[in-house]
N, C-alpha and C positions, 0 to 999 in steps of 0.2 A: 727361320722358318722350316719348319717339318720338310724332311727329303720328300720330292715327288717320287712315287711308286705305283704302279701297275696294281690296278685292285684285282683280288681272286676272283675265280668265275663264279662263286657263291653268290658275295656282295653285287658284281654288275646285275647278275639274274635277278636279284631284289630291287634294284634300282630301276631296270626295264621294265619289271612287272607292275612298277605303280602307273605306267604310260598304258598299259595295255588292260591291267584286270584293276580296275578303280573300284567296283561293287561286285556283287553277286549276279548280277546282269551282264556284266562284259564276260565273266565265264560262260553264262547260257548263250548268249551272242556268237563268241567264237564258236563253241562247239556244233552250234546248229549248223553255223555258216559251213562250218567242215564237212557236218553231214551231207548238206546239199551240194557240196562241189564235190562229194564222192558219189553223186549220182542216185542217193538214196530218195525213195518214193515215199517212204513212210518213215516218220519220226515222233519218239514219244520223249518228252521231257516231264521229270516229276522235280519237285521242291519240297523241300521241310526247312521250318526255321527260316524263312525268306530267302532262301538259298545260303544261307552264312553256316548250317549244321550241313546240309546234303543238297546234293542236285547229281540226277541222273539223266543222262542223255543217251537214248537208245536210236539207231537208226539201221534200216539194210542195207546201206552202201558197200560199195567195192571193198571194204576192209582194209586193214595194213598190213602187208606182207611180213611176217615172223622177223626175216632178216633187216626190214628198215625200222621196226619198232622204235630200237632204241635212239636211231638216228632222229626221228619224229619229233623227240624231246629235246633236241639240241638246239640252240639260238639261230633263226636264221637260216631252218634248215624245211625247206619247202619242196613240195610238187608244182608247183603251181606257174613259178617262172624261172629260168634259167640263169637270163643276164639282165643288165640296165637296159639293154632294147626292149625286152619283153614291158617295161612300166610303163610304155606308151601306148599300149594296148590290151590292157588287164580285163580280159573277161570274165573271170572267177570272183567270189566274195572274199575268199582269203588271199593273200599272196605272200605277206611279210615273212613268215615263217616265224612269230614271236609266239604265239600264242599258246602253245603246249608247255613251252620252257618257263613262258609268264606265270599259267595256272601252276605249273608245278612246283616253282620258286615258293608260293605261299600258300600251298595246299596240300592235301593227302590225296593221293590220286591214285585210282585203279582205273585199267582198262581191258577188256576183253576183246579181242578183235579177232577174225577170220574171212579170209579171202574166199572166194566161189570156187578157186581150184583147190584149195588146201583141204585134207580131210578132217585137219584139228586146227582148234582155234589156239592164241596165245594169250595169256593172262599177265598182265603187269601192275607190279604195286610200287608205287613211289610215295615217299614221305619228303616234301620238301624236295632239295636234290638228292636225295640218298635211295636208291634201289634195294626193296627188301624183299623181291620175288619174281622171278622171269621163269612161268613154268606152262606146260602145254596143258590145255584143257579143251573140252567139248565144249560148240557153240555153234549157233547159226551164222550165216554170213551177217555180214556188217559189222558194227563198232558200238561197244557200249560203254561209256565213260562215268564213272562213280566219284566225285569230288565231295570230300568231307573236311570240316572245320578250317573253313577259309581263313587265311590270314593269322593261322595258329601260331606261325613263327616269327610275326610283326604285330605285336599287340598293338601297337601306335596305331597301323591301319585300321585295324580292326574296332578300336575304340572309336572309331570317328565314323562308323558305319551309322544309318540311322536304324532305327525300331524292325524286326523282322517283318512287321504290317507293310511299313512303307517300301524296305527292301523287296518284297512279293511284289509289291504293284508296279515296280520299276520292271521288273520281269514279266508279269502281266502285258503291260505296254509293248513291252518287245516281241514277245510270242505272238500277240496279235497283229501286229507289223510282218512277222514272219510269215503267218497264215496267208495275210493280205498278199505279200511279195510273191508265192507261190502257191495260186489255186489248185496246182496239178500234184503237190503232195499232200498226203495225208499227214494232219499235225494233230497231236492227241497231248494235251498240257494238265495236269495234275498239280493242285497244291495242295500237299498234306494227302488224304483221301478223298477229295473233292475234284471230280473233273471240271475245269472251268469251259473248257471248249473241244470240241472234236470234229473236224473237217474230213470232207469224204475223199479229197482228192480227186477230182473227177473232173478238175481243171475248170468250172463254172465261177468266175470272181462273186457273182451276185449272190451264191450260195455261202462262201465264205464272210461275204458281208453278212449275210443275215445271222449266221453263225455268233458271227462280234457283237453288231450291233441293234439286231433284233428285229422284228415284227416291222415295226413301224417306218422302220428305214426303207424296206425292199419296195416299198409302196412310193416313195418318194425320191426314186433313181432316173436320172436322165443317161444314157447310154453315150459315150462323147467319144469320138475317135477324128484324130488331125494327121496328117501326114503332109511332112513338106520335103525338100530336095535333103534337107539335114536330119530328119529326126521324124521319130512316128511315137504317138502317143494313143493311147486307149484306157478305156476304162468307166467310172460314173461318177457323174457328177450329181450331188444332193440338190435337190429343190429349195428355193428360200422357206420354204414351210419347215426347214429343220435346221436352220442355222444355229452355231453356237457362239458363246461368250470369248472363247479362246480361240486359238491356231491348231489344236491338237489334234483337229480331225481333219486336217490338210493334211492327207498322207500321199504321197507321190514316192515313186521306185525310178530308180535308174539303172537298166540292167536287171533286175529283179534285187539290188539293194536300196534299201531304204535310206534317203538322202535327207538332210535339210539343205534349203537353197534358200537363202533371202531372195533372190532373183525370180525362182519359181513361183514362191508365196505370193511376192508381189503381182508377178504376172496372173496367178489366178483371182486375186482379191481386186485385181483392176477388170479381168471378165465379170466379176459378181457385183462390180462397182454398184449399177444401178437395181440391184435387187436387195441390198443390205443395209439394213440401218445402222448407225454409227455404233462402232465398237462392236458389230458383229461378225463373225465370219463364216466362211460356207465348211460342208461337209465334202469332201471328193477322196475318191481313189482312183491314182493315175499311174501308170505304167509309162515308161517314156523309153524310148531306146534312139541312140544316136546311129546314122548310118557310117558313122567313121569315130571309131570309139578313142582315135588318138588325138580328137579336139575336145576333150574333158580330162583333166586331172583329177584321180579319184586317191590319190596318194597327197593328201595334206596334213591328214592327222592319223594315229594310229586307229581310231575308230572308225575312220573310211567312211564317215557319214558326210564329212565337208567335202563338197567338189567345186570346180572352178571352172567356167565353160568358156570358151574361147570366142564364140560367137554370143556375148551375153545380150546385145540389144535385140538383135534378130530374134533368137530365142524368146523374149520379152513380148514383142510385139505380136508373133505368131500365135504364141500361148493366149494371150489376154483375148487377141481378137477373135479366134477360134471357140472360146469359151463363150466370148459375149455373143458370137453368132449362134452358137447352138442354144443357149437359153430362149433369144429371140424368136427362134421358130418352133417353139414349144410352147403349149398352152400355159398360163402361170396363173391364173386364178384360182387361189385356194378355196378348197371344198370345206365347207363345214358341215362336220356330223352333229348331230343333237344328242349322241349319246355316245358312250364308250364301245367298242364292239367287243362283244363275248363270244365265247366258242360257240361256232354254230352247230346245229345237230350232228351236221358231216363230220365236224371236226371230233366231236364226243363218238359217233359211230366209228370212226378210225380208229381212234387211240382204244376201243373197247376190241375192235378185231387186230389190233398189233399186239395189244398186252396179250391177248389169248393164242395167238399163232407164235408168240417169242420171235416176232420182227426184228433183226440187231437196227440200232440208230446207227446213221453214221455209215463210215466205210472205212477204207484201208485195210491193209494186211498187217495187224497188230501183234508184237511179241512181245515178251518178257524178258529179261536177263538178269541173273542174280549174281550176287558176288560172294565169296567165300565168306565175309562176316556180313553179309545183310541177307535176310531170309527173302528167296524170291516171291514175290507179289502174284497172287491169284487173280485174275481178273472177275470181277463180281459179276453176277447173274443180271443181266441189264432189266430184267422186268421182274426182281424181287419186288414187292409189295412195301413200297417205302415211298415218301414224300419227294424225296432227291431226283429217284429213277423215274418216279410217273411226270415229274415235271420234263424230264428229258424226252420222254416219250410223246409228252403235248407240244413240246416243241418242235418235235421233229412231224406229227400231224399237221401243225398250223404253218409248217416251213411248205411241207406241200400242198397244204390248201391255198395258201396265198400266192403259191407258186403257179396252180392252175389259174386262181383268178387274176392273177396279172399276165399271164402268157399272152394273150391275144395281144395286149395292149403293148407288151414287151416287143413283141414282133410287128406290130403296126404303126407304133408310136411316131414314127419316120411321116408318116403319110395322115396325121391327124388334122383335124380341122381346127383352127383357130376361132375362138368366138368371138372376140376384139377386133372386128376388122371393118372396114365402112360397108363393103358387100353385105356382110350379117346386119348393120342397122337397121334395114327395113324391117326386119323379124323381130326387133325391140319393142315393147311395149311399156311405156313409162305409165305406171302404175300412180305413183304418189310419193311424198315425202313423209319420213319420219322423224321425232325428235329434231326437226328443224336442223337433220345435218345430213340423213342417208335418204339416198333416192334408189326406190325398188323397181326394177325393171322385169318382168316376165318375158323369157326366151325360151321355146320349147319347152322343155321337162325341167327347168329350173329357173330360181330366182335370183336374181343379179342384185348385189347390194353395193351401191357407189358412195362412199365417201366423200361428199362436195368438197371438202377442205383440202384432202391428199390429193384429187383429181385436180382441181384448180391450181395446186402449187406446181404438179407436174406439168399442165400445160403452161404455165407462165414460165417456169425453168427453161424446158424445151424452145419456148417462143424467143427466150432472151438469148440462150447459148447459139442459136440458129442464127440469130441478128448480129450477135459478138463475132461468130466468127465468119459471117458474110462482112464485119465491117459496117452494118447497115441499121446500127442502133440507132432508135429516135428517143431525144431527150426532150423534157419538159423544162422549162425556165424555172427558176423560184422566184417569187417575188414578194418580199425582198429577199434576197441574197440570205444563205445561212453562215454565220463568221465561224471559224472554228480556229481554237488556239492548240498551237504543238508545241510540244516541247522538242529541245534539241536534237533529240535522237529519231522523234517521229519526222520533223523537218527533212532531215536527212533521209530518210526511208523515201519520204514523200519525193523529193527531189530527184532520187534516185529511179523510182517508178512511176514518175510522172507520166509515161507515154501509156502505162497501163492503166492509168486513171482515164485515160483520155479514149481508149478504148474500149474500156466498161461503161463509157456513157457520164462520166463525170467531169465536168467543166469548172475549174477551180483557178482562181488568179491570187497572187499576194495582196493581201488588203493592210500590210506596214507591219514592222517588226515580225514578231512569230506568229501573227493572224493571216488566215486565208479564207478567201469568199466562197462559199459553193454557190456557182449560181445557175447549173443545170444536173440533172441527175437521168435516169434511163427513164422513159414513161411509164413503162410496167413497175416501177418501184416510188414511183410517185406519192407522198402521202404516207410514207412509212419510215417515218424517225429519220430523215436525210443524214443528219449530222450523226448519230450514233452508227448508221452504216455505213459511212465514210470511215469513220473511224475504227470500228471492227475489222474493215478491209483490210486499212493502213497496220492495225495490230498485227492481223495475220502474214501479212507481206513482212513485217519487220521479223515476226517469229521464224517463220520457215523461209521467207526469199521465193524467188521466182523458180519453179523446176520444171525443166521441158515441157512435161504433159499441165503445166497451169493448174495442178492438183489444189492449190492453196486458195486459186482464184474460183475455181470453179465450185468449190465446197462454201466458198463464202456466197456465191451467186444463189446457192442453193436455200442457205439462210435467210437471202432477201428474198428469194420466191415464197418462204414460207409465210415471212412478215407480210407479204404484200397479199397474198391468198384469202379468199374469201374464208372467213373462220365458220366453224359450227355453232350453230343458234343461231347463225345471220340466213334468215329464210331468203330463198332464191325462188324469183316464178318458174312454172311450166318452160316457158320460150328461153330463160337463161340458162336452166338445167338441159334441155335440148340441145343448144350450142354448146356448152361444156362437153357433153359424152359427144357430139360430132366430132368436136376438136380433139379429143382425149384418142379418139378411134384412129385417128391421122397419126399419132406416135408409135415410132419403133417399138417401145418399151411401155404399153399403157398401163402397167400392173402393178409399178412401185412408184412412189412418190420419190424426189431426189434425195429423201432420207431412208429410203427403204422401204417404207410401210407400205403395204398393200392399199390400193386405189380402189379394189374391186373385191368382193368375195362371192361364194356361191354356194346357195343352198339348194338342194335338189328336192325334188317332187316326193322320189322314194323316201327320203329322211322325215320329211311331213306325214305322210302317209303312214308312217311306223307309229309317229308321236300320237296320231289320231287311230291307231287300233285298225287301219283300212285293210 
């Protein structure tokens, strides 16, 4: 075998870089986190060619002293911790001391930095591990990094990068999370010559959400706050009207750091469970702070995105219960508009006034720093007559208009009165039914439309679950009994979960061989293809097993309730509809069926009058 030898420093750095610098977004992440840790309140990020060819990160933070600049590029050199004992209480975003050395190992790096007490700044140029310039320059306080030609000396790594467009997409996602993590910092993000977003740094999370997700989002936000003995969470929950088809919009931060956590993700979705359709996921932006930071481990992976909580079950229960309670205390009837909102006369007027006055858009003290090899960029005039800048101005005026329209609601929404309550029932006037499916109710200045199938499904589900938890299910005998043949695997599963079936209201007896007699079922599910329902529950148990929260059983009960509920096109009498609405109003969540579909929607008198030009 070959002799064992210690690798040289350059080889070690290239190997280590593979863990820290996976792609251009990794570089941006490390540099922006360093800027935040340096106390910057303004950060500008510019990329070209998806960050493969060019990255510039400029901040107005504390800067790096001239005599410490070279040390900053050594492996495991950091100002964030002093020893192993500090790892149990990490409060900064960075702490490993690997970022600069790893970036420098695989890219051409320039840095200009200056501290507040220094008269001049320092310019350092590195090509891989080799220093090519170290000189005194004039510069403002703060630090500017310029990264060129990423992976120029590791062609195998560069070959496996995606297209520049795809790599740019990763950086866009990263910068959105950075902006959401620190509303008190002004972020400007440019892709080529296009400004993707520009936040003011005024500390208002709603404004950052508006800049990133758009005007529809800000009108569907529910403020959320939860405090326990162990942690505090603040942020916003999106209403079920803006659910998504993936989990990308479940955004949560721990101590200002964007993290991924199966624990928090499952807790959020459990809190939303009553309001979401299958395979739909909520949108939320939540900031979490632990009162004892030693009870979380952030030193799991170099990316610092994976964390481990010491009290996982307690956090899960508190978060899911808190979200569920907050949504239940909010009026959740979707309001249906009859047309798309167009820019109002006031918005157009504001646009004209701002364009005339040259009022700047956004905020924050932005500055540009150049290098000897890169021509400094001049900030464009914000109101030159072109489509891109006009769009930015319109977005600013719309934000101000939307903020004014929602301000009163935002301040007073904790005191809003819910419509679907037994007390408000006396003010409902049942008008009639359309399409043998939807019941129309007049209430004050709006018309409520109830889906009889979704409403009946919800009522049956809640009634069933209440009886299930109280162990008071009423069963209906089947005459004659239904004979079910089970495979060996199904028979084994049934014997294991026989007690569960009994609790669900299924009375099952051996009938000889591999056959079983189904003698009774829950009364609410009588006449609903009992054999198929029994086998469906068995299949679910066989596949998923019984979990502590009985999720499998609950989901199957929801399916049972759907099959047993009155269908659309089945005409109900007025008295039957009245009883259905009365029972619906007694529920904690009368707004959504067990699958998350709305049971009721609202159309305002104002929307109708607009259509009739009144």
